[in-house]
DSSP file (Angstrom, degrees, kcal/mol; ACC not computed):
  #  RESIDUE AA STRUCTURE BP1 BP2  ACC     N-H-->O    O-->H-N    N-H-->O    O-->H-N    TCO  KAPPA ALPHA  PHI   PSI    X-CA   Y-CA   Z-CA
    1    1 A M              0   0    0      0, 0.0    75,-0.2     0, 0.0     2,-0.1   0.000 360.0 360.0 360.0 139.2   14.1   -7.3    0.4
    2    2 A N  E     -a   76   0A   0     73,-0.7    75,-2.8     1,-0.0     2,-0.5  -0.376 360.0-136.8 -71.9 153.2   13.8   -4.0   -1.5
    3    3 A I  E     -a   77   0A   0     73,-0.2     2,-0.5    -2,-0.1    75,-0.2  -0.958  16.7-172.5-117.8 127.6   10.5   -2.4   -2.0
    4    4 A I  E     -a   78   0A   0     73,-2.9    75,-2.9    -2,-0.5     2,-0.5  -0.968  10.5-151.8-120.0 122.2    9.3   -0.8   -5.2
    5    5 A F  E     -a   79   0A   0     -2,-0.5    75,-0.2    73,-0.2    73,-0.1  -0.790  19.6-124.7 -96.9 135.0    6.1    1.2   -5.5
    6    6 A S     >  -     0   0    0     73,-2.8     4,-2.3    -2,-0.5     5,-0.2  -0.230  29.5-107.3 -64.7 162.0    4.3    1.3   -8.8
    7    7 A K  H  > S+     0   0    0      1,-0.2     4,-2.2     2,-0.2    -1,-0.1   0.854 123.1  50.3 -59.3 -33.6    3.6    4.8  -10.2
    8    8 A Y  H  > S+     0   0    0      2,-0.2     4,-2.7     1,-0.2    -1,-0.2   0.928 109.4  50.0 -73.8 -43.8   -0.1    4.4   -9.3
    9    9 A A  H  > S+     0   0    0     71,-0.3     4,-2.7    70,-0.3    -2,-0.2   0.902 109.7  51.2 -59.5 -42.6    0.8    3.4   -5.7
   10   10 A K  H  X S+     0   0    0     -4,-2.3     4,-2.8     2,-0.2    -1,-0.2   0.931 111.6  48.1 -63.2 -47.1    3.1    6.5   -5.3
   11   11 A Q  H  X S+     0   0    0     -4,-2.2     4,-2.5     1,-0.2    -2,-0.2   0.907 110.6  51.2 -65.1 -37.0    0.2    8.7   -6.6
   12   12 A E  H  X S+     0   0    0     -4,-2.7     4,-2.6     2,-0.2     5,-0.3   0.914 111.2  48.5 -64.3 -43.4   -2.2    7.1   -4.2
   13   13 A L  H  X S+     0   0    0     -4,-2.7     4,-2.4    -5,-0.2     5,-0.2   0.961 113.4  46.5 -58.7 -49.7    0.2    7.7   -1.3
   14   14 A D  H  X S+     0   0    0     -4,-2.8     4,-1.9     1,-0.2    -2,-0.2   0.888 113.1  48.9 -57.8 -42.3    0.7   11.3   -2.3
   15   15 A D  H  X S+     0   0    0     -4,-2.5     4,-2.1    -5,-0.2    -1,-0.2   0.876 114.3  44.4 -69.3 -39.1   -3.0   11.9   -2.7
   16   16 A A  H  X S+     0   0    0     -4,-2.6     4,-2.1     2,-0.2    -2,-0.2   0.821 110.8  54.0 -77.0 -29.9   -3.9   10.4    0.7
   17   17 A T  H  X S+     0   0    0     -4,-2.4     4,-2.1    -5,-0.3    -2,-0.2   0.921 110.6  47.3 -69.4 -39.2   -1.1   12.1    2.5
   18   18 A R  H  X S+     0   0    0     -4,-1.9     4,-2.4    -5,-0.2    -2,-0.2   0.921 111.2  51.6 -65.0 -42.0   -2.3   15.5    1.1
   19   19 A Y  H  X S+     0   0    0     -4,-2.1     4,-2.1     1,-0.2    -2,-0.2   0.931 112.9  44.1 -59.0 -45.9   -5.9   14.7    2.1
   20   20 A Y  H  X S+     0   0    0     -4,-2.1     4,-2.6     2,-0.2     7,-0.4   0.863 110.0  56.1 -64.1 -37.5   -4.9   13.8    5.6
   21   21 A E  H  < S+     0   0    0     -4,-2.1    -1,-0.2     6,-0.2    -2,-0.2   0.917 109.3  47.2 -60.9 -45.7   -2.7   16.8    5.9
   22   22 A I  H  < S+     0   0    0     -4,-2.4    -2,-0.2     1,-0.2    -1,-0.2   0.908 111.1  50.8 -62.6 -41.9   -5.7   19.1    5.0
   23   23 A E  H  < S-     0   0    0     -4,-2.1     2,-0.3     1,-0.3    -2,-0.2   0.924 132.9  -2.5 -65.4 -42.4   -7.9   17.4    7.4
   24   24 A Y  S >X S-     0   0    0     -4,-2.6     3,-1.9    -5,-0.1     4,-0.5  -0.930  79.7-111.3-152.4 125.8   -5.5   17.8   10.3
   25   25 A Q  T 34 S+     0   0    0     -2,-0.3    -4,-0.1     1,-0.3    -3,-0.1  -0.286 105.5  17.9 -58.1 132.4   -2.0   19.2   10.3
   26   26 A G  T 3> S+     0   0    0      1,-0.0     4,-1.6    -5,-0.0    -1,-0.3   0.075  98.5  98.6  95.9 -30.8    0.5   16.4   10.9
   27   27 A L  H <> S+     0   0    0     -3,-1.9     4,-1.9    -7,-0.4    -6,-0.2   0.809  79.0  54.7 -65.0 -33.6   -1.9   13.6   10.0
   28   28 A G  H  X S+     0   0    0     -4,-0.5     4,-2.3     2,-0.2    -1,-0.2   0.869 107.7  50.3 -67.9 -35.5   -0.6   13.2    6.5
   29   29 A K  H  > S+     0   0    0      2,-0.2     4,-1.7     1,-0.2    -2,-0.2   0.870 111.7  49.1 -68.4 -38.8    3.0   12.7    8.0
   30   30 A R  H  X S+     0   0    0     -4,-1.6     4,-2.0     2,-0.2    -2,-0.2   0.865 109.5  51.5 -69.0 -36.9    1.6   10.1   10.4
   31   31 A F  H  X S+     0   0    0     -4,-1.9     4,-2.2     2,-0.2    -2,-0.2   0.968 111.2  48.0 -58.9 -58.7   -0.2    8.3    7.4
   32   32 A R  H  X S+     0   0    0     -4,-2.3     4,-2.0     1,-0.3    -2,-0.2   0.825 110.8  51.1 -53.7 -39.0    3.2    8.3    5.5
   33   33 A E  H  X S+     0   0    0     -4,-1.7     4,-2.4     2,-0.2    -1,-0.3   0.890 107.9  51.7 -68.1 -40.1    5.0    6.9    8.5
   34   34 A E  H  X S+     0   0    0     -4,-2.0     4,-2.6     1,-0.2    -2,-0.2   0.911 109.4  50.8 -69.2 -35.2    2.4    4.1    8.9
   35   35 A V  H  X S+     0   0    0     -4,-2.2     4,-2.6     1,-0.2    -1,-0.2   0.900 110.9  49.3 -61.6 -41.6    2.9    3.2    5.2
   36   36 A R  H  X S+     0   0    0     -4,-2.0     4,-2.0     2,-0.2    -2,-0.2   0.891 109.6  50.1 -65.4 -39.3    6.6    3.1    5.7
   37   37 A K  H  X S+     0   0    0     -4,-2.4     4,-2.4     1,-0.2     5,-0.2   0.950 112.1  48.6 -64.2 -48.3    6.3    0.9    8.8
   38   38 A A  H  X S+     0   0    0     -4,-2.6     4,-2.4     1,-0.2    -2,-0.2   0.908 109.9  51.3 -61.2 -39.3    4.0   -1.5    6.9
   39   39 A A  H  X S+     0   0    0     -4,-2.6     4,-2.8     1,-0.2    -1,-0.2   0.903 109.4  51.5 -59.1 -40.2    6.4   -1.6    3.9
   40   40 A K  H  X S+     0   0    0     -4,-2.0     4,-1.4     2,-0.2    -2,-0.2   0.918 109.5  48.8 -65.5 -44.3    9.2   -2.4    6.3
   41   41 A R  H  X S+     0   0    0     -4,-2.4     4,-2.6     2,-0.2    -2,-0.2   0.903 111.3  50.9 -62.4 -41.3    7.2   -5.3    7.9
   42   42 A I  H  < S+     0   0    0     -4,-2.4    -2,-0.2     1,-0.2    -1,-0.2   0.950 108.2  51.6 -57.6 -50.2    6.4   -6.6    4.4
   43   43 A S  H  < S+     0   0    0     -4,-2.8    -1,-0.2     1,-0.2    -2,-0.2   0.786 114.0  44.2 -63.2 -24.6   10.1   -6.5    3.4
   44   44 A E  H  < S+     0   0    0     -4,-1.4    -1,-0.2     1,-0.2    -2,-0.2   0.853 132.8  18.3 -85.4 -39.4   11.1   -8.5    6.5
   45   45 A Y  S >< S+     0   0    0     -4,-2.6     3,-1.7    -5,-0.2     4,-0.3  -0.630  71.3 170.2-129.8  72.9    8.2  -11.1    6.3
   46   46 A P  T 3  S+     0   0    0      0, 0.0     3,-0.3     0, 0.0    -1,-0.1   0.713  77.7  44.6 -62.3 -23.3    6.9  -11.0    2.7
   47   47 A E  T 3  S+     0   0    0      1,-0.2     4,-0.1    -5,-0.0    -5,-0.1   0.231  86.1  94.7-106.7  13.1    4.7  -14.1    2.9
   48   48 A A  S <  S+     0   0    0     -3,-1.7     2,-0.2    -6,-0.2    -1,-0.2   0.733  71.3  74.8 -77.0 -23.9    3.1  -13.2    6.3
   49   49 A W  S    S-     0   0    0     -4,-0.3    10,-0.1    -3,-0.3     0, 0.0  -0.602  88.0 -96.9 -96.7 154.2    0.0  -11.5    4.9
   50   50 A S        -     0   0    0      8,-0.3     8,-2.1    -2,-0.2     2,-0.3  -0.209  38.6-102.3 -68.0 154.4   -3.0  -13.1    3.4
   51   51 A V  E     -B   57   0A   0      6,-0.2     6,-0.3     1,-0.2     3,-0.1  -0.620  28.4-173.7 -74.1 130.4   -3.6  -13.4   -0.3
   52   52 A E  E    S-     0   0A   0      4,-3.2     2,-0.3    -2,-0.3     5,-0.2   0.867  71.6 -22.1 -91.5 -44.9   -6.0  -10.9   -1.8
   53   53 A R  E >  S-B   56   0A   0      3,-1.6     3,-2.7    40,-0.0    -1,-0.3  -0.879 110.5 -33.2-163.4 130.8   -6.2  -12.3   -5.4
   54   54 A G  T 3  S-     0   0    0      1,-0.3    -3,-0.0    -2,-0.3     0, 0.0  -0.336 127.9 -18.1  61.9-119.8   -3.8  -14.5   -7.3
   55   55 A D  T 3  S+     0   0    0     -2,-0.2    17,-0.5    -4,-0.1     2,-0.5   0.276 111.9 110.0-103.8   8.8   -0.3  -13.8   -6.3
   56   56 A V  E <   -BC  53  71A   0     -3,-2.7    -4,-3.2    15,-0.1    -3,-1.6  -0.768  50.4-165.3 -85.8 124.5   -1.3  -10.4   -4.8
   57   57 A R  E     -BC  51  70A   0     13,-2.9    13,-2.7    -2,-0.5     2,-0.4  -0.688   8.2-140.0-106.0 161.9   -1.1  -10.1   -1.0
   58   58 A K  E     - C   0  69A   0     -8,-2.1     2,-0.5    -2,-0.2    -8,-0.3  -0.964  10.7-170.0-124.0 139.3   -2.6   -7.4    1.3
   59   59 A C  E     - C   0  68A   0      9,-2.3     9,-3.2    -2,-0.4     2,-0.4  -0.974  20.9-145.7-126.0 117.6   -1.1   -5.8    4.4
   60   60 A I  E     - C   0  67A   0     -2,-0.5     7,-0.3     7,-0.2     2,-0.1  -0.675  16.5-121.1 -83.3 129.8   -3.7   -3.7    6.3
   61   61 A L        -     0   0    0      5,-2.4     5,-0.1    -2,-0.4   -26,-0.1  -0.386  13.1-138.9 -65.3 146.4   -2.5   -0.6    8.0
   62   62 A H  S    S+     0   0    0      1,-0.1    -1,-0.1   -28,-0.1    -2,-0.0   0.896  93.6  26.8 -77.1 -40.5   -3.1   -0.4   11.7
   63   63 A K  S    S+     0   0    0    -32,-0.1    -1,-0.1     2,-0.0   -32,-0.1   0.569 116.6  50.2-107.1 -14.2   -4.2    3.2   12.1
   64   64 A F  S    S-     0   0    0      2,-0.2     2,-2.1   -33,-0.1    -3,-0.2  -0.914  85.5-109.4-126.5 151.5   -5.7    4.1    8.8
   65   65 A P  S    S+     0   0    0      0, 0.0    20,-2.8     0, 0.0    21,-0.4  -0.269  82.9 106.4 -78.1  55.5   -8.4    2.5    6.6
   66   66 A Y  E     - D   0  84A   0     -2,-2.1    -5,-2.4    18,-0.3     2,-0.3  -0.914  50.2-159.8-131.3 157.4   -5.8    1.5    3.9
   67   67 A K  E     -CD  60  83A   0     16,-2.3    16,-2.2    -2,-0.3     2,-0.6  -0.977  17.5-133.2-133.1 148.0   -4.1   -1.6    2.7
   68   68 A L  E     -CD  59  82A   0     -9,-3.2    -9,-2.3    -2,-0.3     2,-0.5  -0.914  20.3-156.9-101.7 126.5   -0.9   -2.1    0.8
   69   69 A L  E     +CD  58  81A   0     12,-2.2    11,-2.7    -2,-0.6    12,-1.4  -0.902  27.2 159.1-102.6 126.3   -1.4   -4.6   -2.1
   70   70 A Y  E     -CD  57  79A   0    -13,-2.7   -13,-2.9    -2,-0.5     2,-0.4  -0.935  33.8-140.0-146.9 161.4    1.8   -6.2   -3.2
   71   71 A S  E     -CD  56  78A   0      7,-1.9     7,-2.6    -2,-0.3     2,-0.7  -0.964  23.9-124.1-124.7 148.2    3.4   -9.0   -5.0
   72   72 A V  E     - D   0  77A   0    -17,-0.5     5,-0.2    -2,-0.4     2,-0.1  -0.783  34.6-175.7 -92.8 113.2    6.6  -10.9   -4.0
   73   73 A E        -     0   0    0      3,-2.5     0, 0.0    -2,-0.7     0, 0.0  -0.437  39.6 -95.2 -97.0 178.2    9.1  -10.8   -6.9
   74   74 A I  S    S+     0   0    0      1,-0.2    -1,-0.1    -2,-0.1     3,-0.1   0.912 118.1  13.3 -55.6 -47.9   12.4  -12.4   -7.2
   75   75 A N  S    S+     0   0    0      1,-0.1   -73,-0.7   -74,-0.1     2,-0.3   0.367 130.2  16.2-115.9   2.5   14.6   -9.6   -6.1
   76   76 A H  E     -a    2   0A   0    -75,-0.2    -3,-2.5   -72,-0.0     2,-0.5  -0.966  69.7-103.8-163.9 172.5   12.0   -7.2   -4.6
   77   77 A I  E     -aD   3  72A   0    -75,-2.8   -73,-2.9    -2,-0.3     2,-0.8  -0.964  33.0-152.3-108.5 121.7    8.6   -6.5   -3.3
   78   78 A F  E     -aD   4  71A   0     -7,-2.6    -7,-1.9    -2,-0.5     2,-0.8  -0.845   3.1-151.2-104.2 109.1    6.3   -4.6   -5.7
   79   79 A I  E     -aD   5  70A   0    -75,-2.9   -73,-2.8    -2,-0.8   -70,-0.3  -0.712  14.4-177.6 -81.7 116.2    3.7   -2.5   -4.1
   80   80 A I  E     -     0   0A   0    -11,-2.7   -71,-0.3    -2,-0.8     2,-0.3   0.858  59.7  -0.9 -77.6 -42.7    0.7   -2.3   -6.5
   81   81 A A  E     - D   0  69A   0    -12,-1.4   -12,-2.2   -73,-0.1     2,-0.7  -0.995  42.6-143.0-154.0 150.8   -1.6    0.0   -4.7
   82   82 A V  E     - D   0  68A   0     -2,-0.3     2,-0.3   -14,-0.2   -14,-0.2  -0.848  48.6-170.2-106.6  85.0   -2.1    2.0   -1.6
   83   83 A A  E     - D   0  67A   0    -16,-2.2   -16,-2.3    -2,-0.7     2,-0.3  -0.638  26.8-131.6 -95.9 132.4   -5.8    1.2   -1.5
   84   84 A H  E >   - D   0  66A   0     -2,-0.3     3,-0.9   -18,-0.2   -18,-0.3  -0.610  23.7-137.3 -68.6 136.0   -8.6    2.6    0.7
   85   85 A Q  T 3  S+     0   0    0    -20,-2.8    -1,-0.1    -2,-0.3   -19,-0.1   0.623  94.9  43.9 -76.1  -8.3  -10.4   -0.3    2.1
   86   86 A H  T 3  S+     0   0    0    -21,-0.4     2,-0.4     2,-0.1    -1,-0.2   0.247  97.7  81.5-115.5  15.3  -13.9    1.1    1.6
   87   87 A R  S <  S-     0   0    0     -3,-0.9     4,-0.2     1,-0.2    -3,-0.1  -0.982 102.4 -24.5-127.7 131.5  -13.7    2.5   -1.8
   88   88 A K  S >  S-     0   0    0     -2,-0.4     3,-1.8     1,-0.1     4,-0.3   0.866  73.9-139.1  41.3  68.4  -14.0    0.8   -5.2
   89   89 A P  T 3  S+     0   0    0      0, 0.0    -1,-0.1     0, 0.0    -4,-0.1  -0.327  79.4   9.0 -59.2 140.4  -13.0   -2.7   -4.3
   90   90 A D  T >> S+     0   0    0      1,-0.1     3,-1.2     3,-0.0     4,-0.6   0.570  81.8 130.1  68.3  15.3  -10.7   -4.4   -6.8
   91   91 A Y  H X>  +     0   0    0     -3,-1.8     4,-1.0     1,-0.2     3,-0.7   0.870  67.7  64.6 -64.0 -28.8  -10.2   -1.2   -8.9
   92   92 A W  H 3> S+     0   0    0     -4,-0.3     4,-2.4     1,-0.2    -1,-0.2   0.746  84.6  75.2 -63.9 -23.4   -6.4   -2.1   -8.7
   93   93 A V  H <> S+     0   0    0     -3,-1.2     4,-1.1     1,-0.2    -1,-0.2   0.917  97.9  42.8 -58.0 -47.1   -6.9   -5.3  -10.7
   94   94 A K  H <X S+     0   0    0     -3,-0.7     4,-0.8    -4,-0.6    -1,-0.2   0.842 112.5  54.3 -72.7 -30.0   -7.3   -3.4  -14.0
   95   95 A I  H >< S+     0   0    0     -4,-1.0     3,-0.7     1,-0.2    -1,-0.2   0.908 109.0  49.5 -67.2 -38.7   -4.3   -1.0  -13.1
   96   96 A N  H 3< S+     0   0    0     -4,-2.4    -1,-0.2     1,-0.2    -2,-0.2   0.705 104.9  57.4 -76.1 -18.6   -2.1   -4.1  -12.6
   97   97 A E  H 3<        0   0    0     -4,-1.1    -1,-0.2     1,-0.2    -2,-0.2   0.674 360.0 360.0 -82.7 -19.0   -3.1   -5.7  -15.8
   98   98 A T    <<        0   0    0     -4,-0.8    -1,-0.2    -3,-0.7    -2,-0.2   0.495 360.0 360.0 -90.0 360.0   -1.9   -2.8  -17.9
């Protein structure tokens, strides 16, 4: 199934990648690769992860404190947010409603 990132999720991914790259050279690339692997797992088994809220599911990354929040649509998976697990819980709800 195809994966589509919201503009907010793309921005969060870019911001986190830059942050990790500043912290340690190559870490941003590893973070992006971990997100890619998680998105691939989601596309193969979209209903395997627990429900976060309503029809939004969460896939927790293995090596970074982030989760991908997504919904399963008819023809694709929609990544709503690339959310840090310890900051501003549920901030993505308002973004998703707009």
